[in-house]
C-alpha positions in Angstrom: 100.8 215.5 -12.0 99.8 213.7 -8.8 96.6 211.8 -7.8 93.9 213.7 -6.1 93.8 212.3 -2.6 90.0 212.1 -2.8 90.4 209.1 -5.0 92.9 207.2 -2.9 90.3 204.7 -1.9 90.0 203.6 -5.5 93.6 202.4 -5.5 93.5 200.3 -2.4 94.3 196.6 -2.9 91.4 194.2 -2.3 91.7 190.5 -1.5 89.5 188.1 -3.5 90.0 184.7 -1.8 93.5 183.5 -2.6 94.4 186.4 -4.9 94.7 190.2 -4.5 93.6 192.8 -6.9 95.9 195.8 -6.9 93.1 198.4 -7.0 89.3 198.6 -7.1 88.9 198.8 -10.9 87.4 195.7 -12.3 86.7 195.1 -16.0 83.7 192.8 -15.8 83.1 190.2 -18.5 81.9 191.7 -21.8 81.4 190.5 -25.4 83.5 191.8 -28.2 82.5 190.2 -31.5 85.8 188.2 -31.6 85.6 185.3 -29.2 87.2 182.0 -30.2 87.6 183.2 -33.8 90.3 185.9 -33.1 92.3 184.9 -30.0 95.3 187.1 -30.9 93.1 190.2 -31.3 91.3 189.4 -28.1 94.5 188.9 -26.1 95.8 192.3 -27.4 92.5 194.0 -26.5 92.5 192.7 -22.9 96.2 193.2 -22.5 95.9 196.9 -23.2 93.2 197.2 -20.5 95.6 195.6 -18.0 98.2 198.1 -19.2 95.7 200.9 -18.6 95.4 200.0 -14.9 92.4 197.7 -14.5 93.2 195.4 -11.6 91.0 192.6 -13.0 90.4 191.9 -16.7 87.8 189.4 -17.6 86.9 187.4 -20.7 83.5 187.4 -22.3 81.2 184.4 -21.9 83.2 181.3 -22.6 81.2 178.3 -23.7 82.0 175.1 -21.9 80.4 172.4 -24.2 79.0 171.9 -27.7 75.5 171.9 -26.3 76.0 175.6 -25.6 77.0 176.9 -29.0 76.3 180.6 -29.3 76.8 181.0 -33.0 76.4 183.2 -34.9 77.7 185.3 -32.0 81.5 184.9 -31.4 82.0 184.1 -27.8 84.9 182.3 -26.1 85.2 178.5 -26.1 86.6 176.0 -23.8 85.1 172.8 -25.1 88.3 170.8 -24.9 92.0 171.0 -24.1 92.6 172.3 -27.7 91.0 175.6 -26.6 93.5 176.2 -23.7 96.3 177.9 -25.7 94.0 180.6 -27.2 92.7 181.5 -23.8 96.1 181.2 -22.2 97.3 183.9 -24.6 94.8 186.3 -23.1 95.7 185.4 -19.5 99.4 185.9 -20.3 98.7 189.3 -21.9 96.8 190.4 -18.8 99.5 189.1 -16.4 102.2 190.9 -18.3 100.9 194.2 -16.8 100.3 192.9 -13.3 96.5 192.4 -13.5 94.4 189.4 -12.6 92.7 187.4 -15.4 89.2 186.3 -14.9 87.2 183.8 -17.0 83.4 183.7 -17.2 82.4 180.1 -18.0 78.9 179.6 -19.4 76.4 177.1 -20.5 73.6 179.1 -22.1 71.0 176.3 -21.8 67.8 177.4 -23.6 69.4 180.8 -24.5 71.2 179.4 -27.5 70.0 177.5 -30.5 73.2 175.5 -31.2 73.2 176.6 -34.8 76.8 175.5 -35.4 76.8 172.1 -33.6 73.2 171.2 -34.2 73.0 169.7 -30.7 69.6 169.9 -28.9 69.6 172.7 -26.3 69.3 171.8 -22.6 66.9 173.4 -20.1 65.5 172.7 -16.6 62.1 172.1 -18.3 60.7 171.7 -21.8 60.7 175.2 -23.3 61.2 176.9 -26.6 64.7 178.4 -26.9 64.8 182.0 -26.0 66.2 183.3 -29.3 63.5 183.3 -32.0 64.1 179.9 -33.5 61.7 177.0 -34.4 63.1 174.6 -31.9 62.8 173.7 -28.2 65.2 172.8 -25.5 64.7 169.5 -23.8 64.2 169.0 -20.1 67.4 167.8 -18.4 67.4 164.4 -16.7 69.4 163.7 -13.6 72.1 162.2 -15.8 72.2 165.5 -17.8 72.6 167.5 -14.6 75.5 165.2 -13.6 77.0 165.7 -17.1 76.6 169.4 -16.9 78.4 169.6 -13.6 81.2 167.5 -15.0 81.5 169.7 -18.1 81.7 172.8 -15.9 84.3 171.2 -13.6 86.4 170.2 -16.7 86.2 173.8 -17.9 87.3 175.0 -14.5 90.3 172.8 -14.5 91.2 174.0 -18.1 90.8 177.6 -16.9 93.3 176.9 -14.1 95.7 175.4 -16.6 95.3 178.4 -18.9 96.5 180.6 -16.1 93.3 182.4 -15.0 93.2 183.8 -11.5 89.4 184.1 -11.1 86.9 181.6 -12.4 83.2 182.6 -12.7 80.1 180.7 -12.1 77.6 182.5 -14.2 73.9 183.1 -13.3 72.7 186.3 -15.0 71.4 188.0 -18.1 68.9 185.3 -18.8 71.8 183.6 -20.6 72.9 180.7 -18.4 71.6 177.3 -17.3 72.1 178.1 -13.7 69.9 181.2 -14.1 67.2 179.2 -15.8 67.1 176.8 -12.9 66.5 179.7 -10.5 63.6 181.1 -12.5 60.1 179.8 -11.6 58.9 180.6 -15.1 61.5 178.3 -16.7 61.7 175.7 -14.0 58.6 173.6 -13.3 60.5 170.5 -12.2 59.0 168.4 -9.4 62.3 166.9 -8.2 64.9 168.3 -5.8 65.9 170.8 -8.5 62.5 172.5 -8.8 59.7 173.9 -6.8 61.0 175.8 -3.7 63.7 178.4 -4.0 66.0 176.2 -2.0 65.5 173.5 -4.6 66.0 175.8 -7.5 69.2 177.1 -6.0 70.6 173.6 -5.6 72.3 173.4 -9.0 73.9 176.8 -8.5 75.2 175.8 -5.1 76.6 172.5 -6.4 78.4 174.2 -9.3 80.0 176.7 -7.0 81.1 173.9 -4.7 82.4 171.9 -7.6 84.3 175.0 -8.8 85.9 175.7 -5.4 86.9 172.1 -5.1 88.5 172.1 -8.6 90.5 175.4 -8.2 91.7 174.6 -4.7 93.7 177.5 -3.3 95.0 178.6 -6.7 92.1 180.6 -8.1 89.3 182.7 -6.7 85.7 181.8 -7.5 83.3 184.6 -8.5 79.5 184.3 -8.9 77.8 186.6 -11.4 74.1 186.9 -10.4 71.3 188.9 -11.8 69.6 190.1 -8.6 66.6 191.7 -10.3 65.0 191.0 -13.7 62.7 194.0 -13.6 59.7 191.7 -14.1 58.1 192.2 -10.7 56.6 189.1 -9.2 57.1 187.1 -12.4 60.8 187.2 -12.0 63.7 187.4 -9.6 63.7 190.7 -7.6 66.3 192.3 -5.4 63.7 192.6 -2.6 62.7 189.0 -3.0 64.4 185.9 -4.4 67.4 187.8 -5.6 68.2 188.7 -2.1 67.3 185.3 -0.7 69.7 183.6 -3.2 72.6 185.6 -1.9 71.6 185.1 1.7 71.6 181.3 1.1 75.0 181.3 -0.6 76.5 184.4 1.0 79.9 183.1 2.1 80.4 180.4 -0.5 82.1 182.2 -3.4 85.1 184.5 -3.0 83.4 187.4 -4.8 79.9 188.5 -5.9 79.4 190.2 -9.2 75.8 191.5 -9.2 73.7 193.2 -11.9 70.2 193.5 -13.2 69.0 191.1 -15.9 68.7 190.6 -18.8 71.3 192.3 -20.9 68.9 195.0 -22.2 68.5 196.1 -18.6 72.1 195.7 -17.5 73.5 197.7 -20.5 71.0 200.5 -20.9 72.0 203.4 -23.0 72.4 207.0 -21.7 69.2 207.8 -23.5 67.3 205.7 -20.9 69.5 205.4 -17.8 72.0 207.6 -16.1 75.3 206.8 -14.4 75.0 204.5 -11.3 71.5 203.4 -12.3 71.9 199.9 -10.8 72.6 201.0 -7.2 69.0 200.6 -6.0 69.1 196.9 -6.9 72.6 196.1 -5.7 73.0 198.1 -2.5 71.7 195.3 -0.3 74.3 192.8 -1.2 77.1 193.9 1.1 74.7 193.8 4.0 74.3 190.0 3.7 77.8 188.9 2.8 81.4 189.6 4.0 82.8 188.8 0.5 83.8 191.6 -1.9 81.1 192.9 -4.3 81.5 194.2 -7.8 78.7 196.0 -9.6 78.2 198.1 -12.7 76.4 201.3 -13.7 78.3 202.8 -16.7 80.5 204.6 -14.2 82.4 207.6 -15.7 82.7 210.0 -12.8 85.4 209.3 -10.2 83.3 211.1 -7.6 80.5 208.6 -8.2 82.9 205.7 -8.0 84.3 207.0 -4.6 80.7 207.5 -3.4 79.8 203.9 -4.2 82.8 202.6 -2.2 82.5 205.1 0.7 78.8 204.4 1.2 79.4 200.6 1.2 77.5 199.9 -2.0 80.4 198.2 -3.8 84.0 197.0 -3.2 85.0 197.1 -6.8 84.0 199.6 -9.6 82.9 197.2 -12.3 82.9 198.4 -15.9 82.5 197.1 -19.4 81.6 200.1 -21.6 83.7 202.7 -19.7 86.7 200.3 -20.0 86.1 200.2 -23.8 85.8 204.0 -24.1 89.0 204.5 -22.2 91.2 201.4 -21.4 93.5 203.8 -19.5 90.8 205.2 -17.2 92.4 203.9 -14.0 95.9 205.0 -14.9 94.8 208.5 -15.9 93.0 208.8 -12.6 96.0 207.5 -10.7 98.2 210.0 -12.4 95.9 213.0 -11.7 94.8 213.3 -15.3 91.1 213.2 -14.8 90.4 215.6 -17.7 92.2 213.2 -20.1 89.6 210.4 -19.5 87.5 209.6 -22.5 84.1 209.1 -20.9 81.7 206.6 -22.3 78.7 208.2 -24.0 76.4 205.2 -23.5 75.5 204.8 -27.2 76.0 201.0 -27.2 77.6 200.9 -30.6 80.0 198.5 -28.8 77.1 196.1 -28.1 76.3 196.1 -31.8 79.6 194.3 -32.5 78.3 191.2 -30.6 75.1 191.2 -32.6 76.9 191.6 -35.9 79.8 189.3 -35.0 82.3 192.0 -35.9 85.3 193.5 -34.1 84.5 195.6 -31.1 84.1 199.3 -31.9 83.5 202.4 -29.8 82.4 205.9 -30.7 84.8 207.5 -28.2 87.8 205.1 -28.8 88.6 204.5 -32.4 91.5 202.1 -31.6 89.1 199.6 -29.9 89.2 196.3 -31.8 92.3 197.3 -33.8 95.0 196.7 -31.2 96.3 193.5 -32.9 95.4 193.7 -36.5 96.3 197.3 -37.1 98.7 197.7 -34.1 96.8 200.7 -32.8 97.3 201.8 -29.2 94.8 204.1 -27.5 97.5 206.3 -25.9 100.4 206.0 -28.4 100.6 206.9 -32.0 103.6 206.9 -34.4 105.5 210.2 -34.7 105.1 212.4 -37.8 107.1 211.5 -41.0 107.4 215.0 -42.4 107.6 218.6 -41.3 104.6 219.7 -43.4 101.4 221.3 -42.0 98.1 219.6 -41.8 94.9 221.5 -42.7 91.6 220.0 -41.5 88.5 221.6 -42.9 85.4 220.9 -40.7 85.3 220.4 -36.9 82.7 217.7 -36.6 83.6 214.3 -35.1 85.8 213.2 -38.0 87.6 216.5 -38.3 88.2 216.9 -34.5 89.6 213.4 -34.3 91.7 213.8 -37.4 93.1 217.1 -36.1 93.8 215.6 -32.6 95.5 212.5 -33.9 97.6 214.4 -36.4 98.7 216.8 -33.7 99.6 214.0 -31.4 101.9 212.7 -34.1 103.6 216.0 -33.9 102.3 217.7 -37.0 101.5 221.4 -37.0 97.7 221.3 -37.4 95.3 224.0 -38.5 91.6 223.3 -38.0 89.1 225.5 -39.8 85.4 225.4 -38.9 82.8 227.3 -41.0 80.6 228.1 -38.0 81.2 229.7 -34.7 81.0 226.4 -32.7 82.9 223.2 -32.9 81.3 219.8 -33.0 79.3 219.5 -36.3 76.6 216.8 -36.1 77.5 215.9 -32.6 76.7 219.4 -31.4 73.3 219.3 -33.2 72.3 215.8 -32.3 73.3 216.1 -28.6 70.5 218.7 -28.2 67.9 216.0 -29.2 65.9 214.2 -26.4 68.1 211.8 -24.4 71.3 212.4 -26.4 73.0 215.0 -24.2 75.9 212.7 -23.1 76.9 212.3 -26.8 78.4 215.9 -26.6 81.3 214.2 -24.8 82.6 213.2 -28.3 83.1 216.9 -29.0 84.0 218.1 -25.5 86.8 215.6 -24.9 88.5 216.3 -28.2 88.2 220.0 -27.9 89.6 219.8 -24.4 92.6 217.8 -25.7 93.2 220.1 -28.6 93.2 223.1 -26.4 96.2 221.6 -24.5 98.4 221.3 -27.5 100.6 224.2 -28.7 100.9 222.8 -32.3 97.2 223.2 -33.0 95.5 226.3 -34.4 91.7 226.5 -34.5 89.8 229.0 -36.7 86.1 229.4 -36.1 83.7 231.1 -38.5 86.2 230.3 -41.3 84.5 229.0 -44.4 87.2 228.0 -46.9 87.0 227.9 -50.6 89.3 226.0 -52.9 91.5 229.0 -53.5 92.0 229.5 -49.8 93.2 225.9 -49.5 95.6 226.2 -52.4 97.1 229.3 -50.8 97.4 228.0 -47.3 100.7 226.1 -47.7 99.6 222.8 -46.1 101.2 219.5 -47.0 98.1 217.5 -46.1 94.5 218.6 -46.5 91.7 216.7 -44.8 88.2 217.6 -45.8 85.7 216.8 -43.1 82.7 218.9 -44.1 80.0 216.3 -43.1 76.7 215.5 -44.8 73.1 216.7 -45.0 69.9 214.7 -44.9 68.1 214.3 -48.2 64.7 216.0 -48.5 63.5 214.1 -51.6 62.7 210.8 -49.8 65.4 208.8 -51.6 66.8 206.0 -49.4 66.4 202.4 -48.8 62.8 202.0 -49.8 62.7 204.6 -52.6 65.3 204.9 -55.3 63.5 207.9 -56.8 62.2 211.1 -55.3 58.8 210.9 -53.6 56.1 213.0 -55.2 55.5 216.2 -53.3 58.8 216.1 -51.3 59.8 219.5 -52.7 60.9 221.6 -49.7 60.1 223.2 -46.4 57.5 225.4 -48.1 55.7 222.2 -49.1 55.8 221.0 -45.5 58.7 218.5 -46.0 61.3 218.7 -43.2 64.6 216.9 -42.8 66.4 216.1 -39.5 68.7 219.0 -40.2 65.7 221.4 -40.3 64.5 220.1 -36.9 67.9 220.3 -35.3 68.3 223.9 -36.7 65.0 225.0 -35.1 62.6 224.8 -38.0 59.6 222.8 -36.6 56.4 221.6 -38.2 53.2 223.4 -37.2 50.6 220.7 -37.4 50.0 216.9 -37.5 53.3 215.4 -38.5 54.4 212.2 -40.1 57.9 210.9 -39.4 59.1 208.7 -42.3 61.8 206.5 -40.8 63.7 204.9 -43.6 67.0 205.2 -41.7 66.1 202.7 -38.9 68.6 203.8 -36.4 67.9 206.3 -33.5 67.0 209.5 -35.5 63.4 208.7 -36.5 62.4 207.8 -32.9 64.2 210.7 -31.4 62.6 213.2 -33.8 59.2 211.7 -33.1 59.9 212.4 -29.4 61.0 215.9 -30.0 57.9 216.7 -32.1 55.6 215.3 -29.4 57.4 217.4 -26.8 56.6 220.4 -29.1 52.9 219.6 -28.8 52.5 218.0 -32.3 50.4 214.9 -33.1 52.9 212.4 -34.5 52.7 209.3 -36.7 55.8 207.4 -37.4 55.8 205.4 -40.7 58.4 202.8 -41.4 58.9 200.0 -43.8 60.4 197.9 -41.0 58.4 195.9 -38.5 59.3 198.2 -35.6 60.5 201.8 -35.2 64.2 202.4 -35.2 64.6 198.8 -36.2 68.5 198.7 -36.2 68.5 199.5 -32.5 67.9 195.8 -31.7 71.7 195.8 -32.1 72.1 198.5 -29.4 69.5 197.0 -27.0 67.2 200.0 -27.5 64.5 198.7 -29.8 62.0 197.8 -27.0 62.7 200.9 -24.9 62.2 203.1 -27.9 59.0 201.4 -28.9 57.7 201.7 -25.3 58.6 205.3 -25.0 56.9 206.1 -28.3 53.8 204.3 -27.2 53.7 206.2 -23.9 54.1 209.4 -25.8 51.1 208.6 -28.0 53.0 208.2 -31.2 51.1 206.2 -33.8 53.5 203.7 -35.3 52.6 202.4 -38.8 55.0 199.5 -39.7 55.5 197.7 -43.0 54.6 200.9 -44.9 56.1 203.2 -47.4 55.2 206.7 -48.5 54.1 207.3 -52.1 53.3 211.0 -52.0 52.4 214.1 -50.1 50.4 217.2 -51.1 50.8 219.4 -48.0 47.6 218.1 -46.4 47.7 214.3 -46.8 50.3 211.6 -47.2 49.7 208.6 -49.4 50.8 205.4 -47.7 51.3 202.0 -49.3 51.2 198.9 -47.1 54.1 196.6 -47.8 52.1 193.5 -46.9 48.9 194.1 -48.9 49.8 196.8 -51.4 46.7 198.8 -50.3 47.1 202.6 -50.6 45.5 204.8 -47.9 45.6 208.5 -47.1 46.5 210.1 -43.8 46.0 213.7 -42.8 49.3 215.5 -42.2 50.5 219.1 -42.4 54.2 218.1 -42.4 56.4 215.1 -43.2 59.9 214.7 -41.6 61.8 212.5 -44.0 64.5 210.5 -42.3 66.0 208.6 -45.3 69.5 209.1 -46.6 72.2 211.7 -46.5 74.4 213.3 -49.1 78.1 214.2 -48.5 78.9 217.9 -48.4 81.9 217.3 -50.6 81.8 220.3 -53.0 85.1 221.5 -51.6 86.8 218.2 -52.2 85.3 217.9 -55.7 86.5 221.4 -56.5 90.1 220.4 -55.7 90.5 216.7 -56.6 91.0 217.2 -60.3 93.4 220.1 -60.1 96.5 217.8 -59.9 99.1 220.4 -61.0 97.7 223.2 -58.8 97.8 220.9 -55.8 101.4 219.9 -56.5 102.3 223.6 -57.0 100.7 224.4 -53.7 102.8 221.7 -52.0 99.8 219.6 -51.2 100.9 215.9 -51.1 97.6 214.4 -50.0 94.0 215.5 -50.2 91.4 213.3 -48.6 87.8 213.2 -47.4 86.9 211.7 -44.0 83.8 210.9 -42.0 80.4 211.7 -43.4 81.9 213.8 -46.2 83.4 210.6 -47.5 80.5 208.3 -46.8 77.7 209.1 -44.3 77.5 206.7 -41.4 77.5 206.6 -37.6 79.3 209.0 -35.4 81.6 206.1 -34.5 82.4 205.6 -38.1 83.2 209.3 -38.5 85.6 209.3 -35.5 87.3 206.1 -36.8 87.7 207.6 -40.3 89.3 210.7 -38.9 91.6 208.7 -36.7 92.6 206.4 -39.5 93.4 209.3 -41.8 95.8 210.8 -39.3 97.7 207.6 -38.9 98.0 207.2 -42.6 99.7 210.7 -43.2 103.0 210.2 -45.1 102.5 206.4 -45.0 103.1 204.7 -48.4 100.6 201.9 -48.9 102.1 198.5 -49.5 100.9 194.9 -49.6 101.6 194.8 -45.9 98.9 197.4 -45.4 96.2 194.8 -45.9 94.4 194.0 -42.7 95.9 191.0 -41.0 93.6 188.0 -40.5 93.6 185.2 -38.0 93.2 182.0 -40.1 91.8 178.7 -38.8 95.1 176.9 -39.2 96.7 179.4 -36.8 98.7 181.2 -39.5 98.3 185.0 -39.9 98.0 186.5 -43.3 
């Protein structure tokens, strides 16, 4: 296949100061949950992106000094020369595939609490630290400012020695000292570093100049600036001080990397923002500087990318999340394989890895974060080890991924779905408010399966145990999903809630709502799941004209979404919709007319009128087929079935990401005999892998 000439502009080389990027695809800095703790894993992850065609591949934030300790988050570190080898490993992995390696140096100032080092945080002025912690950052003296500039310069020189081609000066996301000096609300100094914007820009200017002097003609210098904080006159705006900062410094760096700040705005989910959503804030930048500009917007469509370039909005297509969903996006586009691109669905499960300090993961790309420790590659998979057939029962996210990955190994795959449509929970959930782009999980896999001649798909084919024993498969993968519980059992309640007897009693589950059975009067949503489902169902019920109360034992609705940057937008949307949120509360009973609520803080029991309750608590695996087969050892052997396994929600209900990962892992393990070497490799502090 050949590249569509409409996309030729995306593959033009672009000069960035003393270096040249081979195309316009730029993986901007992004966190990954690994940081300084897993340098080999990080090098493998970034190296694969370079292999996939990204012209520039960047680190995450890299701390420059112990007074900027981001623990418990795992970011990069360049505190001393001892940190150079780990980062050089990443730069080498990127260079191996002809890409430029960029490093984003950071001092988080009052945005970190220094839990690990126990150093007092630094800030322009005396302020509480931005994370919720009972301590304050101290106002920096002139000596502190000189020290900071030296720390940054030292880190720049170490970056150069580590082999990086582009060195960042970071002033965005409300996460950097340079940004805090720019902000009037955090900088009330009366010296030459405070007051007027020219004074507040002084430190940023000095650090850029220090960086350029340190790198000489070897490295390019990039500035990452949050041009709008979406705070109106209380913050930096693209029509005000954001624009003025770039006008003041327009020609000083070699590249401008611009976005909106903080991180919750910059990485909005598809539920709250569509592709290209940052254009309105970034489009002015190229009009005030001759230097190349990179920006982001969860770009997934090559037509949108070309439009941004042709209309002079950007010079580089910046991406974090799309580069995670498909590290080979540029190469596929270059090779004319647009339909093969795994498009980001904007769920932000990747972001949760940073908050949980765990390896990066992705709903669309199950290999993400497993490149080093499991040896998984997003585009290559080991060939089959037998000639036997694989039967996959259930075409939800786990079943589709299991079928696709097994087929790519070369197995003859048969996929049986009980209903007329493929997709399982993804199909149902994507019809809920704001989740339409999640259907890409199904659509991409079905599209890939349809291209393969060794795959046979059977719709409207509900199988029984006898059918499976008769089928003649060597491997059987059960992916029959899960159903939401109706009895209220979950995190808060280990026993059934009184009155939670069925739809006839006015008790609904998310499955009922998704299948079209809606309440008919005032409705209480009981959110004991704490991810997106409770809030989304509340929105759907309001859209249907129902008065809605959301009850949760947590302090906020959809509490776990703090890890996906959605908690505040969800709460704001529910408030605008008129949903009454009742936090710190459990449900004790329901009689079809009233719910009994018990306050978790006071123990006081109250009644609330309701004609219906939607219970969003726990799920039960639909594993009857597996149970009917697992004990029939001799019959399985007689049928030639070597392996019988459950995957996805049928094995253990979880996220869609977990289901896709489970399906992928099952396919890689077909005909693989477990050994002690199958244990997950670890990176040990002494530098020895085990």
